[in-house]
C-alpha positions in Angstrom: -14.3 22.0 -12.5 -11.5 21.2 -10.1 -11.4 24.8 -8.9 -15.1 24.6 -7.8 -14.2 21.6 -5.6 -11.6 23.7 -3.7 -7.9 23.1 -3.6 -7.9 20.6 -0.8 -6.8 17.1 -1.8 -5.9 13.9 -0.1 -3.2 11.6 -1.3 -2.7 7.9 -0.6 1.0 7.8 -1.4 1.6 4.0 -1.9 4.7 1.9 -2.6 3.2 0.6 -5.9 0.2 2.9 -6.6 -1.0 6.3 -5.4 -4.5 7.8 -5.4 -5.6 11.5 -5.3 -9.1 12.4 -4.2 -11.0 15.5 -3.3 -12.8 16.3 0.0 -16.0 14.6 -1.3 -14.0 11.3 -1.8 -14.1 11.5 -5.6 -11.0 9.8 -7.0 -9.4 12.3 -9.4 -6.2 10.3 -10.2 -4.9 6.8 -9.6 -1.5 6.1 -10.9 1.4 3.7 -10.3 4.2 5.2 -8.1 6.9 5.1 -10.8 9.2 7.7 -12.4 11.2 7.0 -15.6 14.4 9.0 -16.3 17.2 8.9 -18.8 20.4 7.6 -17.1 22.6 9.7 -19.4 20.9 13.1 -19.1 19.0 12.5 -15.9 16.0 14.0 -17.7 12.5 12.9 -16.5 10.8 11.0 -19.3 7.5 10.0 -17.7 5.7 9.3 -14.5 2.8 7.2 -13.4 1.3 4.6 -15.8 3.5 5.5 -18.7 6.6 5.1 -16.6 5.3 1.7 -15.2 4.9 0.4 -18.7 8.6 1.0 -19.1 9.5 -1.2 -16.1 11.6 -4.1 -17.4 11.0 -3.1 -21.0 13.3 -0.2 -21.5 16.7 0.3 -23.1 19.6 0.2 -20.6 19.8 4.0 -20.6 16.3 4.5 -19.3 15.7 3.8 -15.6 12.2 3.2 -14.2 12.4 4.1 -10.5 10.0 3.5 -7.6 10.5 6.5 -5.2 8.9 4.7 -2.3 10.0 1.5 -0.6 8.0 -0.1 2.2 5.6 2.8 2.3 8.3 5.5 3.0 10.4 7.7 0.7 13.5 5.9 -0.6 14.5 8.5 -3.2 13.7 12.1 -2.2 14.3 13.7 -5.7 12.1 11.1 -7.5 9.4 11.5 -4.8 9.4 15.2 -5.4 9.1 14.8 -9.2 6.3 12.2 -8.7 4.3 14.3 -6.2 4.5 17.3 -8.5 3.3 15.1 -11.3 0.2 14.1 -9.2 -0.6 17.6 -8.1 -0.2 19.0 -11.7 -2.6 16.2 -12.8 -5.4 17.6 -10.5 -4.6 21.3 -10.2 -2.9 22.0 -13.5 0.3 24.0 -13.6 -1.3 27.1 -12.2 1.0 28.9 -9.7 -2.0 30.7 -8.1 -3.5 27.5 -6.7 -1.6 26.4 -3.7 -3.5 23.3 -2.5 -3.8 22.0 1.0 -3.0 18.3 1.1 -3.5 15.4 3.5 -1.1 12.5 2.9 -1.1 9.0 4.4 2.1 7.7 6.0 3.0 4.5 7.8 2.6 4.6 11.6 5.9 2.9 12.0 7.7 5.6 10.0 10.6 7.3 11.9 10.5 11.1 12.4 13.1 11.4 9.7 10.9 9.4 7.2 7.7 11.4 8.1 9.5 14.7 7.8 10.8 13.6 4.4 7.2 13.3 3.2 6.3 16.8 4.5 9.5 18.2 3.0 8.6 16.8 -0.4 5.0 18.2 -0.1 6.2 21.7 0.7 8.9 21.5 -2.0 6.3 21.2 -4.7 4.5 24.3 -3.4 1.5 23.2 -1.3 0.0 25.7 1.2 -0.4 23.3 4.1 0.4 19.6 4.4 -0.8 17.2 7.0 0.2 13.5 7.6 -2.4 11.0 8.8 -1.4 7.4 9.8 -2.4 5.0 7.1 -4.1 2.5 9.5 -6.2 5.2 11.1 -7.3 6.4 7.6 -8.0 2.7 6.6 -10.1 2.2 9.8 -12.2 5.3 9.0 -12.5 4.3 5.3 -13.6 0.8 6.3 -16.4 2.3 8.4 -15.2 1.3 11.8 -16.8 3.2 14.7 -13.5 5.0 15.7 -15.3 7.8 17.5 -16.5 5.4 20.2 -14.6 4.3 23.3 -14.4 0.7 22.1 -11.6 -1.3 20.5 -11.5 -1.7 16.7 -8.5 -3.4 15.1 -7.5 -2.8 11.5 -4.9 -4.7 9.5 -3.8 -2.7 6.4 -1.8 -5.0 4.0 -0.3 -2.8 1.4 2.4 -3.5 -1.3 5.4 -2.8 0.9 4.2 -2.8 4.5 1.5 -4.3 6.7 0.2 -2.2 9.6 -1.8 -3.3 12.5 -3.6 -0.8 14.7 -6.1 -0.8 17.6 -8.2 2.3 17.1 -10.4 4.1 19.7 -11.7 7.6 20.2 -10.2 9.1 17.0 -6.7 7.8 17.7 -4.4 4.8 17.6 -4.0 3.0 21.0 -1.6 0.2 20.0 0.3 -0.2 16.8 2.6 -2.7 15.1 4.0 -3.1 11.6 6.0 -5.5 9.5 7.7 -4.4 6.3 6.2 -7.0 4.2 3.2 -6.9 1.8 2.2 -7.8 -1.7 5.7 -7.1 -3.1 7.2 -9.6 -0.7 4.9 -12.3 -1.8 5.7 -11.5 -5.4 9.4 -11.6 -4.8 9.2 -15.0 -3.1 7.3 -16.4 -6.1 9.8 -14.8 -8.5 12.8 -16.3 -6.7 11.2 -19.8 -6.4 10.4 -20.0 -10.2 14.0 -18.9 -11.0 15.5 -21.4 -8.6 13.3 -24.4 -9.5 12.7 -23.8 -13.3 15.7 -21.6 -14.3 13.1 -19.2 -15.5 13.6 -15.4 -15.1 10.2 -13.6 -14.8 9.3 -10.0 -14.0 7.5 -8.5 -11.0 4.2 -8.2 -13.0 4.3 -11.8 -14.0 4.9 -12.9 -10.4 2.0 -10.7 -9.3 -0.2 -12.3 -11.9 0.7 -15.8 -10.7 -0.1 -14.8 -7.1 -3.5 -13.4 -8.1 -4.4 -16.3 -10.4 -3.5 -19.3 -8.2 -2.5 -17.9 -4.8 -4.4 -19.3 -1.8 -3.4 -18.6 1.8 -4.8 -22.0 2.9 -3.3 -24.2 0.2 -6.7 -25.9 -0.2 -8.7 -27.2 -3.1 -7.8 -28.8 -6.4 -4.3 -28.3 -7.7 -4.1 -25.9 -10.6 -1.3 -25.9 -13.2 -0.5 -22.5 -14.6 1.7 -21.7 -17.6 4.3 -19.0 -16.8 6.3 -17.3 -19.5 9.8 -15.9 -19.0 13.4 -16.0 -20.1 15.6 -19.1 -19.7 18.4 -18.1 -17.2 21.0 -20.1 -19.1 20.1 -19.8 -22.8 18.5 -16.4 -22.6 15.7 -17.6 -24.9 11.9 -17.2 -24.1 10.5 -20.3 -22.5 7.3 -21.5 -20.7 7.2 -23.4 -17.4 4.3 -25.2 -15.8 3.9 -24.1 -12.2 1.5 -25.7 -9.7 -0.8 -23.7 -7.4 0.5 -25.9 -4.5 4.1 -24.7 -4.9 3.0 -21.1 -5.3 1.0 -21.3 -2.1 4.1 -22.8 -0.3 5.9 -19.6 -1.3 3.3 -17.5 0.5 3.7 -19.2 3.9 6.7 -17.3 5.3 5.3 -13.8 4.8 1.8 -14.9 5.8 3.2 -16.0 9.2 5.1 -12.8 9.6 1.9 -10.8 9.2 -0.1 -13.1 11.6 2.7 -12.8 14.2 2.6 -9.0 14.0 -1.2 -9.1 14.6 -0.7 -11.5 17.5 1.9 -9.1 19.1 -0.5 -6.1 18.8 -3.3 -8.1 20.4 -1.0 -9.2 23.3 -0.2 -5.5 23.9 -3.8 -4.3 23.8 -5.5 -3.2 27.0 -7.9 -6.0 28.3 -11.1 -3.9 27.9 -10.3 -3.2 24.3 -9.2 -6.8 23.7 -12.6 -8.1 24.8 -14.3 -5.7 22.3 -12.1 -7.1 19.5 -12.9 -10.7 20.5 -16.6 -9.8 19.9 -16.2 -7.7 16.8 -13.2 -9.4 15.2 -10.6 -7.6 13.1 -10.9 -5.9 9.7 -8.5 -6.3 6.7 -7.9 -3.5 4.2 -5.3 -2.9 1.5 -4.9 -4.5 -1.9 -3.2 -7.7 -0.6 -6.1 -8.4 1.7 -7.9 -9.7 -1.5 -5.6 -12.8 -1.5 -7.8 -15.9 -1.5 -8.5 -17.1 2.1 -6.1 -14.7 3.8 -9.0 -13.8 6.2 -9.4 -17.5 7.1 -5.7 -18.0 7.5 -5.4 -15.1 10.0 -8.6 -16.2 11.8 -7.2 -19.7 12.3 -3.8 -18.4 13.5 -5.1 -15.9 16.1 -8.5 -17.3 17.0 -10.4 -14.1 16.3 -13.1 -13.5 13.6 -11.6 -11.7 10.5 -13.6 -9.7 7.9 -12.3 -8.2 4.6 -13.5 -4.6 4.2 -15.6 -3.5 1.2 -13.3 -2.1 -1.5 -10.2 -2.8 0.6 -7.8 -1.1 -1.9 -9.5 2.3 -1.5 -10.1 2.3 2.3 -7.2 4.7 3.0 -8.2 7.3 0.4 -11.9 7.1 1.6 -10.7 7.6 5.2 -8.5 10.6 4.2 -11.3 12.4 2.5 -13.4 12.0 5.7 -10.5 13.4 7.8 -10.3 16.3 5.3 -13.9 17.2 6.1 -13.4 17.0 9.9 -9.9 18.2 10.4 -10.5 19.5 13.9 -11.4 16.0 15.2 -8.2 14.5 14.1 -5.6 17.1 15.0 -4.1 14.9 17.8 -3.4 12.1 15.3 -1.9 14.2 12.6 1.7 15.4 12.0 2.3 18.8 10.5 5.1 21.3 10.4 
């Protein structure tokens, strides 16, 4: 069946999760961006969901590695293994099918970082690889009228990076980014619980706490949540009761960093486009944009209406599949060899 759809794929290569879709926008694969290897033999044991299940649960000789950090490749070898795993998942191991791929990349990536993504793509045997800036893809996927000569602002809050871009006439006019996202919020919660309660918890538990009681505005009734972890002194399993108010206090530092980044982009925006943005407001995409009241927090901070896009976590992949169908319109915004 995949052969009938052609061998053109788009890949949203994310810090925590990656998605592969075809040119029609059908999602073919969605997997955590993790590779598990044996430390002794360096043999690859698993990738994707199976490898993620090993995070924090493996014997000491098994390493679960995230090849991307803050949206860019941190471990070239593991990224190559992971990308091969993704492509094998949709094309099979046929050596005759050399797919063309479009991959999202952070706008703020250096030329070395963006070249690393292309190098990895060609090393796994693709025919052609193109890079499209993540915020441009997110703006397209969110349905913003990017073909028109008016200002649209997208804020893509991922796991490792937040990108802010003013988009007009198929391109990015002003851009800013801050290397903070969902993982940064989780890390602050994890550190707070360890400091205050002497309880060691994992990344997944911290994320669960954030999703369950996290609120960008610290409003409403205080909720008490039971958190399970390991006592940092005795090493025994223990439960601590954590309040929503203290969790929300943990979110403040990174929320302000994101809001400041948006403010800086708005200050650098040409006046004509800025007036469009004041009318239309800005749009949030990315998984972390689903945090409760984050839209209201940003709106209060910068004084502009804020809307969360529909299906924010798949805006980038939706946008990439549209780019794949209209490659000629986006050539100026793409990077290729």
